[in-house]
C-alpha positions in Angstrom: 0.0 0.0 0.0 1.1 3.6 -0.7 0.1 6.2 1.8 0.1 9.9 1.4 -0.3 11.7 4.7 1.0 14.1 7.2 3.8 14.0 9.7 2.9 16.1 12.8 4.0 16.3 16.4 1.3 15.3 18.9 1.3 16.3 22.5 -1.2 15.1 25.1 -1.3 16.2 28.8 -3.4 13.3 30.1 -1.9 10.7 29.7 1.5 12.2 29.0 2.2 11.7 25.3 4.6 13.4 22.9 5.1 11.5 19.6 5.9 12.2 16.0 3.0 10.8 14.2 0.3 12.5 12.0 -2.0 10.6 9.7 0.6 9.4 7.3 3.1 8.0 9.8 0.4 6.4 12.0 -1.5 4.8 9.0 1.8 3.5 7.6 2.8 1.9 10.9 -0.7 0.5 11.3 -0.6 -1.1 7.9 2.9 -2.4 8.2 1.8 -5.5 10.1 -0.8 -6.4 7.5 0.9 -6.5 4.0 4.2 -7.1 2.3 5.3 -3.5 1.7 4.2 -0.1 2.9 5.4 3.2 1.3 4.6 6.6 2.8 4.8 10.0 1.1 4.9 13.0 3.5 6.2 16.4 4.2 8.7 16.5 7.0 10.7 19.5 8.4 14.4 19.0 8.6 14.4 19.0 12.4 12.1 15.9 12.5 13.5 14.1 9.5 16.0 11.8 11.2 13.4 10.7 13.8 10.8 10.1 11.1 13.1 8.1 9.0 14.3 6.0 11.9 10.7 5.3 13.1 9.5 4.3 9.6 12.5 2.1 8.8 12.1 0.2 12.1 8.8 -1.0 10.8 10.1 -1.8 7.4 8.3 1.1 5.8 9.8 2.8 2.7 9.7 6.6 3.1 9.6 9.4 0.5 9.8 12.6 2.6 9.6 16.0 1.0 11.0 19.0 2.9 8.7 21.6 4.5 9.3 24.7 6.5 6.2 24.1 8.6 6.5 22.4 12.0 2.9 21.6 12.9 2.0 20.6 16.4 -1.3 19.4 17.7 -2.0 19.5 21.4 -4.6 17.6 23.5 -5.8 18.0 27.0 -6.7 14.3 26.9 -7.1 11.8 24.1 -10.7 12.9 23.5 -10.2 16.7 23.3 -7.8 18.9 21.3 -6.6 22.0 23.1 -4.6 23.5 20.3 -4.9 23.1 16.5 -2.4 25.0 14.2 -3.9 27.7 12.1 -4.7 26.9 8.5 -2.0 27.9 6.1 -2.7 30.4 3.3 -2.5 29.2 -0.3 0.8 31.0 -0.8 2.3 29.1 2.1 1.4 25.7 0.7 4.1 23.3 -0.4 4.1 21.9 -4.0 1.8 18.8 -4.2 3.3 15.4 -3.6 3.2 13.2 -6.8 1.9 9.7 -5.9 1.1 6.8 -8.3 0.2 3.2 -7.4 -2.1 0.3 -7.4 -3.6 0.8 -3.9 -3.3 4.3 -2.4 -4.5 5.8 0.9 -4.6 9.6 0.6 -5.2 12.0 3.5 -5.8 15.7 3.5 -2.8 17.9 4.5 -2.5 21.3 6.1 0.8 22.2 4.5 0.2 20.9 0.9 -1.6 18.2 -1.0 -1.1 14.9 -2.7 -1.9 14.4 -6.4 -2.7 10.8 -6.8 -2.9 8.5 -9.8 -4.2 5.2 -8.5 -6.2 2.1 -9.4 -7.9 1.7 -6.0 -7.8 4.8 -3.7 -9.2 5.5 -0.3 -9.4 9.2 0.5 -9.8 10.8 4.0 -10.0 14.6 3.5 -9.2 15.3 7.2 -11.6 18.3 7.5 -10.0 19.9 4.4 -13.3 19.7 2.4 -11.2 19.4 -0.7 -12.9 17.1 -3.3 -10.7 14.2 -4.3 -10.4 15.2 -8.0 -10.0 18.9 -7.5 -6.2 18.8 -7.6 -6.1 16.5 -10.6 -6.1 13.2 -8.7 -7.6 10.2 -10.5 -8.8 6.7 -9.4 -10.5 3.8 -11.0 -12.1 2.9 -7.7 -12.6 5.4 -5.0 -13.8 5.3 -1.4 -14.1 8.3 0.9 -14.0 8.2 4.7 -15.7 11.2 6.3 -17.2 12.3 9.6 -20.9 13.1 9.9 -20.0 16.8 9.5 -17.9 16.2 6.4 -20.6 14.0 4.9 -23.1 16.8 5.2 -20.7 19.4 3.9 -19.6 17.4 0.9 -23.3 16.6 0.3 -24.4 20.2 0.0 -25.7 20.9 3.5 -24.7 24.0 5.5 -22.2 23.7 8.3 -23.8 22.9 11.6 -26.8 21.1 10.1 -28.2 18.4 12.4 -26.9 15.0 11.3 -30.2 13.1 11.2 -30.2 9.8 9.4 -32.4 11.3 6.6 -29.9 14.1 6.0 -26.9 11.8 6.0 -28.6 9.5 3.4 -29.5 12.5 1.3 -26.0 13.9 1.5 -24.6 10.6 0.4 -27.0 10.4 -2.5 -25.9 14.0 -3.5 -22.3 12.9 -3.5 -23.0 9.8 -5.6 -24.9 12.0 -8.1 -22.0 14.3 -8.6 -19.5 13.3 -11.3 -16.8 12.0 -10.8 -18.0 10.4 -7.6 -16.7 7.8 -5.2 -18.1 4.3 -5.4 -18.1 3.9 -1.5 -18.7 6.3 1.3 -17.8 5.4 4.9 -19.1 7.7 7.7 -17.5 7.2 11.0 -19.0 8.0 14.4 -17.3 9.1 17.6 -17.4 5.6 19.2 -15.9 3.5 16.4 -19.0 2.6 14.5 -19.3 3.1 10.7 -22.1 3.8 8.2 -21.4 2.3 4.8 -23.0 3.9 1.8 -22.7 2.4 -1.7 -26.1 2.8 -3.2 -29.3 2.3 -1.3 -29.8 2.6 2.5 -26.6 2.7 4.6 -25.4 -0.4 6.3 -24.4 0.0 9.9 -21.2 -1.5 11.3 -21.2 -1.4 15.1 -18.3 -0.5 17.4 -16.5 -3.2 19.3 -15.7 -3.5 23.0 -12.4 -2.2 24.3 -11.2 -2.0 27.9 -9.9 1.6 27.5 -10.2 4.4 24.9 -7.1 6.1 23.4 -8.8 8.2 20.7 -5.8 10.1 19.1 -5.5 8.8 15.6 -8.6 6.6 15.5 -9.5 7.9 12.1 -6.0 7.2 10.7 -6.3 3.6 11.9 -9.8 3.2 10.4 -8.5 4.4 7.0 -5.5 2.2 7.0 -7.5 -0.9 8.0 -10.2 -0.3 5.4 -7.7 0.5 2.6 -5.9 -2.8 3.4 -9.1 -4.9 3.5 -10.8 -3.3 0.5 -7.8 -2.4 -1.7 -5.3 -5.1 -0.9 -7.4 -8.1 0.1 -10.3 -7.3 -2.2 -13.0 -7.6 0.5 -16.5 -6.2 -0.1 -17.1 -2.7 1.4 -19.2 -4.0 4.4 -16.7 -6.7 5.3 -13.8 -4.3 4.9 -15.6 -1.8 7.1 -16.2 -4.4 9.8 -12.5 -5.2 9.8 -11.8 -1.5 10.2 -14.1 -1.3 13.2 -12.5 -4.3 14.8 -9.1 -2.7 14.2 -10.2 0.4 16.0 -11.1 -1.7 19.1 -7.7 -3.2 19.0 -5.9 0.1 18.6 -7.7 2.2 21.2 -6.9 -0.1 24.2 -3.4 1.3 24.4 -2.6 3.0 21.0 -1.5 -0.5 19.8 0.3 -0.6 16.5 0.8 -2.2 14.0 -2.6 -3.7 13.4 -3.4 -7.4 13.5 -4.8 -9.7 10.8 -8.5 -10.3 10.9 -8.2 -13.8 12.3 -6.7 -12.3 15.5 -9.8 -10.0 16.0 -12.6 -12.6 15.5 -13.4 -12.8 19.3 -14.1 -9.1 19.8 -17.7 -8.4 21.1 -20.0 -5.7 19.8 -20.4 -2.7 22.2 -23.6 -2.5 24.1 -25.3 0.7 25.3 -25.0 1.4 29.0 -28.3 2.9 30.2 -27.3 3.3 33.9 -27.4 6.6 35.7 -23.7 7.0 36.5 -22.3 9.0 39.4 -19.2 11.1 38.6 -17.0 13.1 40.9 -14.1 15.3 39.8 -11.6 16.6 42.3 -8.7 19.0 41.7 -7.4 21.4 39.1 -9.3 22.9 36.2 -8.5 20.0 33.9 -10.5 17.7 36.2 -13.5 20.0 35.9 -13.1 19.9 32.1 -12.9 16.1 32.1 -16.1 15.9 34.2 -18.0 18.0 31.7 -16.7 16.0 28.9 -17.4 12.7 30.6 -21.0 13.8 31.0 -21.3 14.2 27.3 -19.7 10.8 26.6 -22.0 9.1 29.0 -25.0 10.5 27.2 -23.5 9.5 23.8 -23.1 6.0 25.1 -26.8 5.9 26.0 -26.6 6.6 29.7 -27.1 9.6 31.9 -25.1 11.1 34.7 -27.0 11.0 38.0 -24.8 13.8 39.2 -21.4 15.2 38.4 -19.7 17.3 41.0 -16.3 19.0 41.2 -16.4 19.6 45.0 -16.1 16.4 47.1 -17.8 18.1 50.0 -21.1 18.1 48.0 -20.9 14.4 46.9 -22.4 11.5 48.7 -21.5 7.9 47.8 -21.4 5.6 46.2 -19.4 7.0 43.2 -19.1 5.2 39.9 -16.2 7.3 38.4 -13.7 9.4 40.4 -11.6 11.8 38.3 -8.5 13.1 40.2 -6.7 16.3 39.2 -3.0 16.2 38.5 -1.8 17.9 41.7 -3.8 15.8 44.1 -2.2 13.4 46.6 -2.7 10.0 48.0 -4.0 11.4 51.3 -6.8 13.3 49.5 -7.7 10.2 47.6 -8.0 8.2 50.8 -10.2 10.8 52.4 -12.5 10.9 49.4 -12.8 7.1 49.5 -13.7 7.3 53.2 -16.4 9.8 52.5 -18.1 8.3 49.4 -16.9 4.7 49.3 -14.7 2.9 46.8 -15.4 4.1 43.3 -15.9 1.6 40.5 -13.4 3.4 38.3 -10.7 5.9 39.2 -9.2 8.2 36.5 -6.0 9.7 37.7 -4.0 10.8 34.7 -0.6 11.4 36.2 -0.4 8.4 38.5 0.9 5.0 37.4 -2.1 2.7 36.7 -0.7 0.1 39.1 0.2 2.7 41.9 
């Protein structure tokens, strides 16, 4: 597989994470465990080049790295929430397009340039660029696009901020298929690892699969790499390839696990089930604990449940507690005191402490 994608520095506060990845590097490393040869095309500033080449070569990946003056850094408070995104670059700051040709190609959107692709089977993830695949002269005999619900509505002619109802998503997909040239397959990803597959007719839903933990940075990159491998290299039908991608996400998110595993290693994964309990959440400590409490409320509702209460002051809370979120500066003594007050929580999230401590 040939991959055209970015190389960016990623920093996360909780858990501590500083890695040189970006969509191109992550997808290439993900795919390196699935097929014979992986080639990646990317822009890399000189200060990162040696690290990028060493990382890629350690996985047996062939790298074609074009120089760039842009050192782009993404920052996250936690793996669910970006805290800093680089500003979009003006047209006159963009690098010359990468020239990519191959049998199976995975193309991502870039911030610092673009990739002009000539491919037989191509998977395209625009990465919020809203650039139509063919706009820069790219061609493909078979094309699949992977988009978020917002991107699907945008490419399908709806205004930004439109409510992503099933009817609107289906209409947006129909509008995209009616445009020429158009992709043959559309994958619409949700926030939990599920996928809607459109290729004529009503969408087919692929569920998310269970995981013990959820490291979300790079989930879309992994989905794209897994689907491109299954659909492009193995020749699976779109729905079967999308199911492999959803299973690959469940493998990855448990601990940012790469490379990906072959499908036979993922056969025992179970489909996620909605949790309809009313969960009790307590956050204690610095501002980031408060932010995590608010964010956790939203995720509980997304998962089908509802928070019974969510406090940021332990003096207001009464036990028992389902989830205790501890701020980074808090100590063992405070933790013991909270447990004495409200009982032993079912889950403790304490980002800066060792999980076995």
